[in-house]
C-alpha positions as MATLAB code, in Angstrom:
seq = 'MTSPGHVLIVGASAAGLSTAEALRRLGHEGRLTLVDAELHLPYDRPPLSKQVLAGAWEPARAQLRSAAQLDALAAEFVRGEPAVALDAAERAVTTASGRVLRADAVVVATGLTPYRLPGQDGLAGVHVLRGLDDALTLRARLTAGTRLVVVGEGVLGAELAATARAMGLEVTLAGMGRTLLREQLGDVVGGLLTRTHTERGVQLRLGVAVDELTGAGGRVTGVRLATGELLPADAVVVAIGSRPSIGWLAGSGLTLGDGVECDARCRAAEGVYAVGDVASFEHTGLGRRLRLENRTNATEQAQVVAANLLGADRPYTPIPYFWTDQYDIKIQAHGLPSPAAEVTIAEGDPEQHRFAAVYREGDQITGVLGWNMPKQARLLRQQLLGTWQPTPPLTPA';
ca = [
      -7.910  -23.306   19.151;
      -4.487  -23.817   20.481;
      -2.509  -20.767   21.024;
       1.408  -19.810   20.968;
       2.290  -18.440   24.462;
       4.166  -15.290   22.764;
       3.265  -13.701   19.644;
       5.841  -11.157   18.063;
       4.737   -8.952   15.515;
       7.426   -7.031   13.629;
       5.469   -3.906   11.944;
       2.742   -1.995   13.902;
       0.974   -0.394   11.209;
      -2.447   -1.659    9.624;
      -1.577   -5.213    8.835;
       0.563   -5.815   12.129;
      -1.856   -4.014   14.424;
      -5.003   -6.051   12.776;
      -3.095   -9.276   13.397;
      -2.722   -8.044   17.277;
      -6.349   -7.153   17.303;
      -7.509  -10.634   15.517;
      -5.536  -12.542   17.643;
      -7.275  -10.996   20.852;
     -10.584  -10.749   19.391;
      -9.978  -14.853   18.441;
      -9.191  -15.756   22.361;
      -5.196  -15.516   22.406;
      -4.634  -14.489   26.141;
      -0.952  -15.203   25.768;
       2.098  -12.433   25.689;
       1.658  -10.074   22.441;
       4.706   -7.627   21.394;
       4.776   -5.449   18.534;
       8.095   -4.176   17.341;
       8.029   -0.902   14.856;
      10.376    1.261   13.459;
       8.380    4.237   13.959;
       7.570    6.118   17.285;
       4.046    7.180   16.233;
       1.106    5.508   17.643;
      -0.190    3.232   14.304;
      -1.866    5.290   11.859;
      -3.424    4.783    8.591;
      -1.607    5.534    5.309;
      -4.026    5.840    2.404;
      -5.041    9.574    3.942;
      -1.471   10.785    3.769;
      -1.457   11.775    0.155;
      -4.912   12.892    0.322;
      -6.315   14.526    3.786;
      -3.140   14.701    5.784;
      -1.229   16.397    2.725;
      -4.179   18.803    2.159;
      -4.282   19.830    5.709;
      -7.971   18.726    5.791;
      -7.035   16.480    8.498;
      -4.529   17.018   11.622;
      -2.414   14.059   12.034;
      -4.067   12.766   14.865;
      -7.252   11.891   13.061;
      -5.029    9.358   10.898;
      -4.263    7.050   13.918;
      -5.710    3.832   13.659;
      -6.512    3.623   17.198;
      -6.742    5.880   20.589;
      -4.031    5.390   23.155;
      -6.870    3.891   25.203;
      -7.664    1.328   22.639;
      -3.981    0.203   22.300;
      -3.900   -0.311   26.201;
      -6.670   -2.358   25.921;
      -4.878   -4.967   23.706;
      -2.688   -5.543   26.664;
       0.481   -5.893   24.307;
       3.797   -4.600   24.553;
       4.982   -1.901   21.986;
       8.470   -1.594   21.115;
       8.460    1.648   19.204;
      11.582    3.516   17.401;
      13.106    0.270   16.973;
      13.829   -0.944   13.411;
      14.267   -4.977   13.326;
      17.445   -5.762   11.574;
      17.653   -9.560   11.620;
      15.491  -12.649   12.081;
      16.503  -16.359   13.101;
      13.400  -18.177   11.632;
      14.708  -21.358   13.395;
      14.914  -19.849   17.053;
      12.094  -17.122   16.219;
      14.253  -14.813   17.386;
      14.259  -10.705   16.086;
      17.298   -8.605   16.603;
      16.523   -4.873   16.685;
      18.932   -2.022   15.874;
      19.918   -1.192   19.480;
      21.034   -4.954   19.598;
      18.203   -6.129   21.643;
      16.869   -9.789   20.864;
      13.310  -10.806   21.367;
      12.298  -14.411   21.259;
       8.789  -15.653   20.681;
       6.801  -18.727   19.948;
       5.606  -17.277   16.771;
       6.622  -14.427   14.546;
       4.588  -12.406   12.155;
       6.793  -10.272    9.713;
       4.455   -7.088    8.798;
       7.334   -4.714    7.606;
       5.552   -3.126    4.569;
       7.141   -1.504    1.813;
      10.055    0.682    1.006;
       9.804    3.575   -1.457;
      11.987    3.327   -4.654;
      14.096    6.627   -4.899;
      15.840    8.163   -7.938;
      19.797    8.237   -8.179;
      21.040   11.396   -6.263;
      17.896   12.512   -4.793;
      19.009   11.955   -0.950;
      21.511   14.648   -1.620;
      19.074   17.252   -2.993;
      16.377   18.825   -0.223;
      13.103   19.446   -1.778;
      12.782   15.841   -3.026;
      10.275   13.784   -1.207;
       8.978   10.131   -1.135;
       5.620    9.798    0.566;
       5.479    6.435    2.875;
       5.127    7.736    6.289;
       3.457   10.227    8.423;
       6.649   12.438    8.767;
       6.814   12.273    4.904;
       3.650   13.947    4.263;
       4.089   16.637    7.051;
       7.299   17.439    5.427;
       5.864   17.501    2.134;
       2.955   19.726    3.085;
       5.231   22.144    4.591;
       7.135   22.643    1.618;
       4.430   22.549   -0.741;
       2.453   25.653    1.247;
       5.909   27.333    0.821;
       6.281   26.944   -2.797;
       4.077   27.035   -6.101;
       5.729   24.402   -8.450;
       5.413   20.668   -7.989;
       6.806   17.944  -10.017;
       5.529   14.263   -9.443;
       7.527   11.419  -10.830;
       5.326    8.625  -11.402;
       1.992    7.818  -12.999;
       0.683    5.132  -10.881;
      -2.051    5.644   -8.017;
       0.266    7.282   -5.353;
       1.535    9.934   -8.175;
      -2.017   10.602   -9.392;
      -3.128   11.107   -6.122;
      -0.568   13.490   -5.085;
      -0.966   15.484   -8.383;
      -4.727   15.636   -7.686;
      -4.320   16.847   -3.792;
      -1.497   19.411   -5.010;
      -3.741   20.841   -7.837;
      -6.428   21.407   -5.192;
      -4.206   23.207   -3.055;
      -3.737   25.470   -6.044;
      -0.005   24.477   -6.914;
       1.186   24.328  -10.520;
       1.702   20.673  -10.984;
       3.370   18.721  -13.662;
       3.516   14.677  -13.637;
       5.896   12.652  -15.601;
       5.918    9.074  -15.667;
       6.939    6.293  -18.149;
       3.310    5.048  -19.040;
       1.079    6.169  -21.697;
      -1.754    6.906  -19.519;
      -2.243    7.312  -15.492;
      -2.576    4.220  -13.671;
      -2.410    1.871  -16.964;
      -0.673   -0.540  -15.070;
      -3.396   -1.024  -12.496;
      -6.756   -0.382  -14.714;
      -5.582   -0.435  -18.464;
      -5.688    1.949  -21.232;
      -9.609    2.629  -21.035;
      -9.966    3.747  -17.154;
      -6.597    5.000  -17.535;
      -7.156    7.271  -20.541;
     -10.337    8.692  -18.780;
      -8.386    9.541  -15.748;
      -5.614   10.882  -17.699;
      -8.157   13.402  -19.245;
      -9.593   14.501  -16.064;
      -6.068   15.320  -14.725;
      -5.238   17.614  -17.913;
      -8.774   19.297  -17.622;
      -8.236   20.152  -14.185;
      -4.666   21.860  -14.979;
      -2.146   19.155  -14.306;
       0.561   19.203  -17.091;
       1.511   15.576  -18.099;
       4.647   14.212  -19.337;
       4.031   10.803  -20.259;
       5.705    7.891  -21.877;
       9.310    9.465  -21.186;
      11.876    8.685  -18.767;
      13.411   11.169  -16.066;
      16.949   11.681  -16.981;
      18.277   13.640  -13.637;
      17.146   15.817  -10.915;
      18.851   19.353  -11.093;
      19.608   21.554   -8.365;
      21.431   24.647   -6.906;
      23.114   25.048   -3.429;
      21.858   21.564   -2.574;
      18.445   22.281   -3.322;
      15.961   20.701   -6.204;
      15.367   23.142   -8.960;
      14.037   20.847  -11.587;
      13.610   17.572  -13.292;
      15.012   17.003  -16.599;
      13.348   14.414  -19.125;
      15.066   11.793  -21.651;
      13.868   14.261  -23.975;
      15.822   17.120  -22.709;
      12.650   19.000  -21.411;
      13.413   20.816  -17.905;
      10.730   20.956  -15.558;
      11.230   23.645  -13.000;
      10.405   22.861   -9.725;
      10.055   24.159   -6.014;
       9.684   20.428   -4.914;
       9.599   17.108   -6.409;
       7.774   13.951   -5.186;
       9.159   10.777   -6.410;
       6.064    7.961   -6.663;
       7.668    5.245   -9.057;
       6.638    2.149   -6.683;
       7.998    0.205   -3.713;
       9.828   -2.873   -2.694;
       8.810   -5.113   -0.035;
      10.876   -4.191    3.147;
      12.743   -7.693    3.337;
      16.453   -6.477    3.600;
      16.564   -7.195    7.471;
      15.642  -10.792    6.406;
      18.474  -11.755    4.679;
      20.138  -14.904    6.250;
      16.797  -15.431    8.314;
      16.319  -18.848    6.538;
      12.660  -17.514    5.023;
      12.418  -17.777    1.247;
      12.747  -14.089   -0.231;
      11.531  -13.201   -3.548;
       8.964  -10.415   -4.370;
       8.372  -10.546   -0.720;
       8.587  -13.098    1.974;
       7.299  -16.314    0.256;
       4.558  -17.964    1.874;
       2.061  -20.777    1.472;
      -1.662  -20.548    1.193;
      -1.900  -20.435    4.926;
       0.443  -17.158    4.930;
       3.244  -19.371    6.558;
       6.738  -18.607    5.557;
       8.149  -21.269    7.991;
       7.274  -23.015   10.908;
       5.773  -20.734   13.548;
       6.735  -17.538   11.059;
       3.916  -15.775    9.059;
       3.888  -12.706    6.904;
       1.024  -10.344    6.177;
       0.094   -7.234    4.211;
       2.400   -5.451    1.591;
       5.472   -7.594    2.346;
       3.642  -10.954    2.147;
       3.750  -13.087   -1.250;
       1.297  -16.196   -0.887;
      -0.032  -18.939   -2.906;
      -3.937  -18.239   -3.932;
      -5.495  -21.719   -4.121;
      -8.595  -20.086   -5.976;
      -6.351  -18.817   -9.042;
      -3.328  -21.248   -8.598;
      -0.776  -18.404   -8.493;
       1.366  -16.502   -6.263;
       0.104  -13.122   -5.226;
       1.401  -10.156   -3.378;
      -1.273   -7.554   -2.604;
      -0.430   -3.711   -1.869;
      -3.670   -2.375   -0.687;
      -5.081   -1.412    2.595;
      -8.232   -4.049    2.440;
      -5.467   -6.922    2.042;
      -3.929   -5.770    5.187;
      -7.018   -6.250    7.207;
      -8.357   -9.382    5.721;
      -4.955  -11.326    5.508;
      -4.397  -10.334    9.472;
      -7.715  -12.348   10.134;
      -6.418  -15.388    8.442;
      -3.053  -15.234    9.758;
      -4.448  -14.755   13.415;
      -6.582  -17.620   12.997;
      -3.736  -19.934   11.718;
      -1.778  -18.751   14.442;
      -4.411  -20.195   16.733;
      -4.480  -23.521   15.006;
      -7.088  -22.891   12.260;
      -6.322  -24.202    8.979;
      -7.207  -21.587    6.502;
      -6.274  -20.891    3.102;
      -6.176  -16.915    2.309;
      -8.104  -16.564   -0.856;
      -9.186  -12.955   -1.181;
     -10.852  -11.094   -4.019;
      -8.527   -8.076   -4.145;
     -10.026   -4.419   -3.661;
      -8.537   -1.128   -4.038;
      -9.861    2.271   -4.293;
      -8.480    5.787   -5.366;
     -10.174    9.233   -4.334;
      -9.054   12.107   -6.983;
     -10.599   15.249   -7.177;
     -14.363   14.363   -6.976;
     -13.555   11.029   -8.662;
     -13.974    7.662   -6.362;
     -12.582    4.609   -8.057;
     -13.217    1.126   -6.684;
     -11.939   -1.599   -8.250;
     -12.224   -5.473   -7.258;
     -10.197   -8.514   -8.635;
      -7.031   -8.015  -10.881;
      -8.244   -5.313  -13.754;
      -5.026   -4.983  -15.904;
      -3.856   -3.593  -19.240;
      -4.272   -7.251  -20.895;
      -7.935   -7.245  -20.351;
     -10.971   -6.069  -22.320;
     -13.002   -3.624  -20.687;
     -16.884   -3.167  -21.241;
     -19.006   -0.484  -19.741;
     -21.778   -2.187  -17.782;
     -23.831    0.381  -16.539;
     -23.603    4.386  -16.468;
     -21.697    6.709  -18.980;
     -18.420    7.725  -18.918;
     -18.804   11.106  -20.281;
     -21.378   11.471  -17.261;
     -18.560   10.544  -14.664;
     -20.446    7.872  -13.597;
     -20.064    3.891  -14.602;
     -19.378    0.379  -13.883;
     -16.980   -1.604  -15.954;
     -15.966   -5.148  -16.138;
     -12.465   -6.705  -17.172;
     -12.465   -9.971  -19.103;
      -9.652  -12.029  -20.441;
     -10.524  -14.500  -22.608;
     -13.861  -16.222  -21.414;
     -13.134  -15.208  -17.455;
     -14.022  -11.835  -15.773;
     -10.853  -10.750  -14.253;
     -12.181   -7.448  -12.151;
     -14.675   -5.138  -12.139;
     -14.463   -1.322  -11.520;
     -16.689    1.487  -10.555;
     -16.052    4.995  -10.951;
     -18.440    7.037   -8.774;
     -20.579    4.025   -8.656;
     -19.460    2.082   -5.714;
     -23.014    0.038   -5.156;
     -22.810   -0.996   -8.818;
     -19.048   -2.288   -8.604;
     -20.115   -4.399   -5.415;
     -23.018   -5.828   -7.260;
     -20.611   -6.969  -10.207;
     -18.316   -8.151   -7.755;
     -20.413  -11.171   -7.386;
     -19.579  -12.437  -10.780;
     -15.823  -12.960   -9.398;
     -16.994  -15.365   -6.715;
     -16.790  -18.385   -8.776;
     -13.141  -17.975   -9.781;
     -11.537  -16.538   -6.729;
     -13.239  -19.041   -4.445;
     -13.074  -16.668   -1.358;
     -12.904  -18.261    2.168;
     -15.780  -17.103    4.553;
     -15.201  -14.559    7.065;
     -13.905  -15.466   10.520;
     -15.778  -15.478   13.589;
     -14.511  -15.494   16.987;
     -14.357  -18.705   19.064;
];
């Protein structure tokens, strides 16, 4: 494979770090630079809403690699330096301090930025959960209070509610959907998960909008719903979704929409690629554009981006996969399960809290899911292969 002399990766979380590691594994011997807004060593995000928030893990356990492993990459890490501009034609990145970094190839791996509620930045005790510092700040607040309100009924909101409830807090979750995770998993599975949370003591306010946050003395005191009901709170977590972190790319010359728009090779422009949550790519197996927000995608897409940087010509055609752990439940989903699909139970029994399900739209299987049945879900995944046409795994040169 041919290799660019200097590869600059903007973002050193899972997607960016995986790209750097794949480049070295595939034989890249040139200069490698990773620029990141955070000062922390690269860490994993899924444990933040569970093990780290609960206090079961010390923060260091969430690190993706040790300092020695990072040193072995022979890469330059520029920490605490947010990127503020990119000139795609020149492949030049400007950081917040005014430093300009030029490279032969640039990889954008800047991830997501959480949405916020109006007025939340002026109130202490209102949190989002995106980074390690967010998790540690929220944990300190939860250990000092008894009442948590979670705004948002998606994966993150449900995980936060489950973790806080297991910590012994009084938890109320408010969201616009009629079930938890309806947008991700549909009404059948979402309804079962909703029932589980109710049985565990979470107070649910679903199908209702948040009107405002209330406060006194600069600290949050509650959440007022559109119905007029006031939910008292010692802390509030806003988990209403995220947007791709692309604001810094305005005027870069890249096409921006729902993320950085790339071709099927994850290429956004000559010598510029995108990877992870921020990347919107053409899936040739499906004939449509996708942007995937999950940990597995960050790693898998990085392998293809690294290979293409080194001269390969590989489309990225994944079968999406995500998981969520809540209480004693492990849900694993392959493909694109959706509210539009018809759901059938292929094995097990929902009443026994172990089952595998298949999602169909028309005559196509679009997704499979395991609820405490990981092996069965993996076996059902085989039924997706013809539709998705995934590319074979990479091997080092």
